[in-house]
N, C-alpha and C positions, 0 to 999 in steps of 0.2 A: 466519451469518455474523453476526463481532462487527467494529468496529470502538470504540477509547479512544486518548486521547490522555493525555498529561501534566496536560493542563489542557483547561478546554472549548472556549477554540479552537482546542486543535490536534484535539480530535475532532474538531470543525465544521468542518477544514480536511481532514481524512481522507472526512471521507462526505464533503465535496463533489466532491474528486478522485475515488471511484467512484462518481458521478452525472453526471461528464463526458466525453465518447466521445473523443474528444482526450485526455486524458488516461488511458482505458482503454486507446486503441490503443498508445501509447509502454510500459502499464508490457505486456501483450503481448506486444510485440515485444524488450523489453528478458528478458523468462523468458524467451523463446524462445529468446535470444542465450545466455542461461544454460547453464552444463555440466549436458546431464540436460535442459534446455529442458524442458517443459508432464508431469507428471506424473498424469495423470487419475485425480483417483478420491484419490487423497492430501491431508488438508491441508494449505495453503501458510500465512504469517504473510509478513505486507509492510510492510517499517518506511519510511515517508515523512518526509519531513522538511519540517515547516509552521513557512515564514514569517510571522510576526504583527504589524502595527506598532497601535498605536493598537489595542488590542481587537478590526483585521479583519482576516479569511487575506489576506496579503498573493502567495503561494504555497506551491504543495506539490508534493513531485518526492520520485518512488522513490527511495531507498536500498540499499535489496537486501532480500533474501527467502531462506528455507529453507523445504522441506518438513519438511513431522512425521509423520515414523514412531511407529510404533504407541509408543515407549519411550517418547516426545513431547510426547503430548497434554496 
């Protein structure tokens, strides 16, 4: 797994999102609702929106995702 952001605070917010059980449950629900649902064994890229205020993570929210096909790795 790789986690990255444009700035340190965005990366921190994404990492916190990925270890928060309620956030992961919402992420799982969102991906399952999308066309194609889960694709076992296929790499996945997820875009989150992380809101920062005064150098603190305020919130992180799922925006979209896409499955990486062999030609897009």
